[in-house]
PLY file of the C-alpha trace (Angstrom):
ply
format ascii 1.0
element vertex 323
property float x
property float y
property float z
element edge 322
property int vertex1
property int vertex2
end_header
-19.48 15.99 16.84
-17.67 13.84 14.28
-17.21 10.26 15.36
-13.62 9.40 16.21
-12.98 5.90 14.98
-11.83 3.43 17.60
-8.32 2.05 17.54
-8.28 -1.46 16.14
-5.95 -3.93 17.78
-3.66 -5.84 15.42
-0.83 -8.20 16.31
0.69 -7.91 12.82
-0.19 -6.28 9.50
0.75 -8.63 6.68
-2.24 -8.62 4.30
-5.33 -6.47 3.89
-7.18 -9.64 2.90
-6.86 -10.84 6.49
-9.09 -7.96 7.62
-12.85 -7.70 7.36
-14.40 -5.07 5.11
-15.47 -3.18 8.23
-11.92 -3.20 9.59
-10.55 -1.93 6.29
-13.11 0.90 6.20
-12.30 1.77 9.82
-8.61 2.10 8.96
-9.47 4.25 5.93
-11.71 6.55 7.97
-9.18 6.78 10.77
-6.45 7.69 8.27
-8.69 10.42 6.86
-9.20 11.83 10.36
-5.45 11.85 10.98
-5.09 13.75 7.72
-7.53 16.36 9.08
-5.35 16.81 12.15
-7.32 14.82 14.72
-5.02 13.91 17.58
-3.21 10.58 17.11
-2.92 7.92 19.77
-0.69 8.87 22.72
1.90 6.22 23.53
2.13 5.48 27.26
5.76 4.29 27.19
8.67 4.35 24.71
8.02 2.36 21.55
10.72 1.33 19.07
10.46 0.50 15.36
12.99 -0.70 12.80
12.47 -0.39 9.05
14.11 -3.32 7.29
14.01 -2.62 3.56
15.91 -5.18 1.51
14.48 -3.89 -1.76
14.77 -0.29 -2.90
12.03 2.07 -1.75
11.41 5.77 -1.40
7.66 6.27 -0.78
6.93 3.24 1.40
10.13 3.46 3.42
10.03 7.19 4.06
6.29 7.44 4.64
6.52 4.71 7.28
9.37 6.69 8.82
7.32 9.89 8.74
4.30 8.07 10.20
6.44 6.67 13.00
7.83 10.11 13.81
4.37 11.68 13.85
3.23 9.05 16.35
6.26 9.55 18.60
7.81 6.15 17.86
11.58 5.91 18.21
13.21 4.68 14.99
16.14 2.27 15.23
18.50 2.99 12.35
19.19 0.03 10.07
21.19 -0.02 6.85
21.31 -3.39 5.04
24.62 -2.59 3.33
26.41 -2.28 6.69
24.49 -4.97 8.59
25.28 -8.64 9.21
23.14 -9.44 6.17
26.42 -8.83 4.31
27.94 -11.63 6.40
25.23 -14.04 5.38
22.78 -13.50 8.23
19.23 -14.54 7.33
16.18 -12.30 7.52
14.85 -14.47 10.34
18.01 -14.02 12.42
18.08 -10.28 11.72
14.51 -9.89 12.99
15.24 -12.23 15.91
18.14 -9.96 16.85
16.08 -6.77 16.59
13.35 -8.36 18.70
15.87 -9.44 21.33
17.23 -5.89 21.47
13.77 -4.61 22.40
12.31 -3.48 19.09
8.50 -3.41 19.18
7.72 -3.12 15.47
9.56 -4.31 12.36
8.45 -2.93 9.00
9.93 -5.22 6.37
10.23 -5.30 2.59
11.85 -8.35 1.06
12.01 -10.02 -2.36
10.75 -13.33 -0.96
6.99 -13.83 -1.12
5.34 -14.44 2.27
8.65 -13.84 4.08
6.62 -13.00 7.16
5.23 -16.50 7.70
8.14 -17.89 9.72
8.49 -14.60 11.59
4.94 -14.45 12.93
4.94 -18.19 13.69
8.10 -17.90 15.80
7.64 -17.94 19.56
11.03 -16.24 19.94
10.24 -13.16 17.86
8.18 -10.78 19.97
7.97 -7.72 17.73
5.00 -6.94 15.51
5.59 -7.52 11.79
4.34 -5.09 9.16
4.61 -6.18 5.54
6.12 -3.36 3.49
5.97 -5.50 0.32
6.83 -9.16 -0.25
8.24 -9.89 -3.71
5.38 -10.10 -6.18
3.01 -11.14 -3.39
1.28 -8.37 -1.42
1.64 -4.67 -0.68
-1.04 -4.11 1.99
-0.12 -0.60 3.11
-0.12 0.61 -0.52
-3.50 -1.03 -0.96
-4.84 0.83 2.07
-3.62 4.22 0.86
-5.03 3.53 -2.61
-8.39 2.62 -1.11
-8.24 5.77 1.03
-7.59 7.90 -2.07
-10.55 6.38 -3.94
-12.82 6.70 -0.89
-11.87 10.38 -0.45
-12.85 10.97 -4.07
-16.15 9.07 -4.24
-17.20 8.24 -0.66
-17.89 4.62 -1.57
-16.65 1.67 -3.64
-19.89 -0.04 -4.59
-20.45 0.11 -8.34
-17.26 2.01 -9.16
-15.48 0.85 -12.30
-11.74 0.60 -11.78
-9.12 -0.34 -14.37
-5.77 -1.74 -13.22
-3.40 -1.33 -16.14
0.14 -2.49 -16.86
2.62 -4.94 -15.40
0.00 -7.09 -13.69
1.95 -10.33 -13.33
4.76 -8.76 -11.30
2.72 -6.27 -9.30
1.99 -6.84 -5.62
-0.07 -3.62 -5.81
-2.40 -5.17 -8.40
-2.81 -8.35 -6.37
-3.66 -6.52 -3.14
-5.96 -3.99 -4.79
-7.94 -6.32 -7.04
-8.95 -8.49 -4.09
-10.09 -5.66 -1.85
-11.76 -3.61 -4.56
-13.91 -6.56 -5.57
-14.73 -7.34 -1.93
-15.81 -3.75 -1.39
-18.15 -3.81 -4.37
-16.14 -2.23 -7.20
-16.10 -3.64 -10.73
-12.50 -4.35 -11.66
-10.99 -4.46 -15.15
-7.47 -5.27 -16.31
-5.38 -4.12 -19.23
-1.78 -4.25 -20.41
0.51 -6.61 -22.34
-1.15 -10.02 -22.53
2.07 -11.80 -21.49
1.80 -10.04 -18.12
-1.57 -11.49 -17.21
-2.63 -15.05 -16.45
-5.75 -16.93 -15.45
-5.48 -15.94 -11.79
-6.81 -12.46 -12.62
-10.03 -13.65 -14.29
-11.62 -14.30 -10.89
-11.47 -10.58 -10.13
-12.29 -8.89 -13.42
-12.24 -8.87 -17.21
-9.27 -8.08 -19.42
-9.82 -5.40 -22.08
-7.67 -3.25 -24.33
-7.02 0.16 -22.80
-8.88 1.95 -25.60
-12.00 -0.02 -24.63
-11.64 1.00 -20.98
-10.68 4.65 -20.67
-14.09 6.13 -21.46
-15.96 3.72 -19.17
-14.09 3.65 -15.84
-14.00 5.93 -12.80
-10.37 5.17 -11.94
-7.43 4.34 -14.18
-4.84 2.78 -11.89
-1.56 2.44 -13.76
1.28 0.15 -12.69
5.02 0.65 -13.04
6.77 -1.56 -15.59
8.99 -3.58 -13.24
12.07 -4.23 -15.37
13.92 -5.76 -12.41
11.44 -8.65 -12.16
11.19 -9.53 -15.84
12.55 -12.69 -17.40
14.06 -12.61 -20.88
10.97 -13.99 -22.63
8.72 -11.35 -21.02
10.30 -8.38 -22.76
7.95 -5.68 -24.03
9.14 -2.76 -26.14
9.43 0.29 -23.89
9.63 2.56 -26.93
6.10 1.62 -28.01
4.60 0.87 -24.58
2.86 4.24 -24.11
1.20 4.06 -27.51
0.10 0.44 -27.10
-0.73 0.11 -23.41
-0.21 3.39 -21.53
-2.27 6.47 -20.78
-1.38 9.29 -23.15
-3.06 12.65 -23.64
-5.31 11.32 -26.41
-6.71 8.59 -24.16
-6.96 10.91 -21.16
-9.26 13.22 -23.12
-11.69 10.29 -23.52
-11.97 9.70 -19.76
-15.18 10.59 -17.93
-15.12 14.15 -16.54
-14.90 13.02 -12.89
-12.58 10.05 -13.51
-9.17 10.05 -11.83
-5.68 8.75 -12.59
-3.68 6.79 -10.01
-0.21 5.22 -9.93
1.71 3.76 -6.96
4.93 5.37 -8.26
7.70 5.67 -9.11
6.31 6.54 -12.52
8.27 5.66 -15.63
7.37 8.91 -17.35
6.29 8.54 -20.97
6.04 4.78 -20.51
2.98 3.96 -18.35
1.85 7.58 -18.32
2.60 10.57 -20.50
4.74 12.92 -18.45
2.34 15.86 -18.87
-0.37 13.85 -17.06
1.59 13.00 -13.90
0.46 16.22 -12.20
-2.63 17.03 -14.26
-5.93 18.00 -12.64
-7.34 14.48 -12.63
-4.12 12.87 -11.37
-4.15 11.74 -7.73
-0.56 10.50 -7.69
0.71 13.22 -5.35
-2.38 12.72 -3.16
-1.56 9.01 -2.95
1.93 9.83 -1.69
0.54 12.18 0.96
-2.13 9.69 1.97
0.55 7.07 2.45
1.70 8.79 5.64
-1.79 8.83 7.18
-2.71 5.31 6.08
0.49 4.03 7.66
-0.18 6.05 10.82
-3.54 4.26 11.08
-1.81 0.90 10.62
0.78 1.73 13.28
-1.93 2.91 15.69
-3.62 -0.47 15.33
-0.33 -2.22 16.08
0.25 0.06 19.09
-3.22 -0.84 20.39
-2.49 -4.50 19.79
0.63 -4.22 21.93
-1.35 -2.42 24.67
0.93 0.60 24.47
-1.82 3.23 24.29
-2.28 5.73 27.10
-5.65 4.97 28.75
-6.86 8.59 28.95
-5.95 9.22 25.31
-7.57 5.93 24.33
-10.82 6.99 26.02
-10.82 10.14 23.90
-9.85 8.24 20.77
-12.70 5.75 21.01
-15.43 8.26 21.89
-17.52 10.67 19.89
-20.90 10.98 18.26
-21.91 10.84 14.64
0 1
1 2
2 3
3 4
4 5
5 6
6 7
7 8
8 9
9 10
10 11
11 12
12 13
13 14
14 15
15 16
16 17
17 18
18 19
19 20
20 21
21 22
22 23
23 24
24 25
25 26
26 27
27 28
28 29
29 30
30 31
31 32
32 33
33 34
34 35
35 36
36 37
37 38
38 39
39 40
40 41
41 42
42 43
43 44
44 45
45 46
46 47
47 48
48 49
49 50
50 51
51 52
52 53
53 54
54 55
55 56
56 57
57 58
58 59
59 60
60 61
61 62
62 63
63 64
64 65
65 66
66 67
67 68
68 69
69 70
70 71
71 72
72 73
73 74
74 75
75 76
76 77
77 78
78 79
79 80
80 81
81 82
82 83
83 84
84 85
85 86
86 87
87 88
88 89
89 90
90 91
91 92
92 93
93 94
94 95
95 96
96 97
97 98
98 99
99 100
100 101
101 102
102 103
103 104
104 105
105 106
106 107
107 108
108 109
109 110
110 111
111 112
112 113
113 114
114 115
115 116
116 117
117 118
118 119
119 120
120 121
121 122
122 123
123 124
124 125
125 126
126 127
127 128
128 129
129 130
130 131
131 132
132 133
133 134
134 135
135 136
136 137
137 138
138 139
139 140
140 141
141 142
142 143
143 144
144 145
145 146
146 147
147 148
148 149
149 150
150 151
151 152
152 153
153 154
154 155
155 156
156 157
157 158
158 159
159 160
160 161
161 162
162 163
163 164
164 165
165 166
166 167
167 168
168 169
169 170
170 171
171 172
172 173
173 174
174 175
175 176
176 177
177 178
178 179
179 180
180 181
181 182
182 183
183 184
184 185
185 186
186 187
187 188
188 189
189 190
190 191
191 192
192 193
193 194
194 195
195 196
196 197
197 198
198 199
199 200
200 201
201 202
202 203
203 204
204 205
205 206
206 207
207 208
208 209
209 210
210 211
211 212
212 213
213 214
214 215
215 216
216 217
217 218
218 219
219 220
220 221
221 222
222 223
223 224
224 225
225 226
226 227
227 228
228 229
229 230
230 231
231 232
232 233
233 234
234 235
235 236
236 237
237 238
238 239
239 240
240 241
241 242
242 243
243 244
244 245
245 246
246 247
247 248
248 249
249 250
250 251
251 252
252 253
253 254
254 255
255 256
256 257
257 258
258 259
259 260
260 261
261 262
262 263
263 264
264 265
265 266
266 267
267 268
268 269
269 270
270 271
271 272
272 273
273 274
274 275
275 276
276 277
277 278
278 279
279 280
280 281
281 282
282 283
283 284
284 285
285 286
286 287
287 288
288 289
289 290
290 291
291 292
292 293
293 294
294 295
295 296
296 297
297 298
298 299
299 300
300 301
301 302
302 303
303 304
304 305
305 306
306 307
307 308
308 309
309 310
310 311
311 312
312 313
313 314
314 315
315 316
316 317
317 318
318 319
319 320
320 321
321 322
């Protein structure tokens, strides 16, 4: 009988770096089991979540919503454009209000880095905080689904060569992934416009031109060019970006036969990635989107366990099993 991975207990989920390698692998394996249809945790009493997205999002927002629905969590509707945020209410006071109303979980995306610090340090805010992306800081749930996608493909991380390519300086995806990939034993490389990389990346991997990388790596992880975060002096020609820094058909043909393409999306077609490659055989972009639901279900299960809201009989089943 396949082992059913035990529910971790988390108070909050703000950074993958805060977890041990074993905990990360447990979440990945649990997400894979959920994808196979293994019964999710049964909630023993009503549980309420609010998704507070103050930056635009499709995949993260809606996959959290889908994950919540699949787990039987009640979603409290929240629309920033019609909330008291428009009256000048702070993020802290918004979360304080939602907590006071009885919300158990707040999934938050905000432009401020480490916005969650004052929330989790507050004795008045009782709800669990899940980081859905903080500025150019971290994107832990995206990191988890990316790791899940790589693990599904190769069954390990040790010794894999992974290139993270593109708008490195502004990417919370790059910062979350480079840390965990190195910790898990992968060899990380970087590529892209040199004005979008600084010395902080050298600790995690070497910078190389994309033409020196594509034939050597197992994963080409492309990053969206984040126009909305660029300052005037950081401008790079979009018209020539694909030829100079992106993955086009010519470069794709040089990739190793079993190598895969990843991108957190949305993809700027014919900028980071030639449009014909978005859904090609070696692309895992659609898989990443699907995996996002199951990775976020695993995260939510851990939060549910941390709040002691799991039905005991279901929990006994969930934590049992043989290899």
